[in-house]
Structures are given as structure tokens and as C-alpha cells.
N, C-alpha and C positions, 0 to 999 in steps of 0.2 A: 271717463267720458263726460264732457261738459254739456251744458244745456244746449249750446249751439250745435254740437255734434249730434245730440239726441234729436233735436228738432229737424236737422238736415236728414237724419236717418228716417225719421217719420215721414217727411215729405217725399223722400225717395221711395219708401215702401208704399205710400199712397199712390204715387204715379205708376209704380209697377203693378199695384193691385188694379188700378183703373185700366191699364193696358191689358191685363189678363182678363178682366171682366168683359172688355170689348171683344177680345179674341174668343172667349167662350160663347158670347152672343153670336158672333159670326159663324163659329163652328156648329152651334146648335141650329142656326138657320140653314146651313148647308146640309146637315143631317136630315132635317125636316123636308127639305126640297128633294133630296135623293130618295128618301123613303116614299114620298109621294110619287116620284118618278118610277121607282121600282115596284111598289105595291099598290099605288093608287090607280084611279081610273085614268085611262089614256085620254089625253086632250086631243080632240079631233079638229083639224084645220078645215074650216068650211070652204076654203078656197081650193082645196086639194081634192082631186077626184079619188073615189074609193076603188080599190081593187076588186071589191066584192059588191054584189047587189044585196044591200042590207034588207030589202023587202023579202028576199028569198032565203035569208039566213035561217036555217032550221031544217034544211035538207028536204024540203017538199019536192024538189025537182029530182031527187034521187031515183024516183020510180021510172023516170025516162031512160036511165042508164041500163045497159045490159047487166045481168046479175054478176058476171065476173068483174066488171068495172066497179059496180056498186060495192062488192065485197072488198076489192082492192082499196077503194077510197075510204071505206068505213074502218078498215082494220090497219091500213098502212099509216094513216095520219096519227092515230093514237099511239 
């Protein structure tokens, strides 16, 4: 192997290494994003209406339901 072949090989390996480092960085970013999406706090869009009244989130209005409904909702959801 000549010096020219060796330097060409080194340049090729450096370029390959740089490409792989960029790919690892991209994949690491994707994993972080998906982990936040899967396990992190949900991001709420303030322009979107909520399906639930968050002021009443806690089951305070369960006392208004008849007992058979209350038992259904308390045990069927879990």
C-alpha cells in the first residue's frame, strides 16, 4: 500500500465517520423526541377546546350521579 493509497483510505474513513456521527446525532434526537412524546408531559394546544372541564377534574361532581352510574364510571374506567 502506497502513501497515496493510505491517505485516500484515511480520507474515505474520515468521511464515513463524519456521516455516521451525523446519523447517530439524528437518531439520538429522534429517540429523545419520541421518549418525550411517549413518556413526557402532553403539550396542550391552547387554541383547541378541551373535552373535559379541567376545573372539575377530580370527581367532585360524582356525587350528583346515581350510585349505579357512579359505580360504573368509577370501576369501568380503571
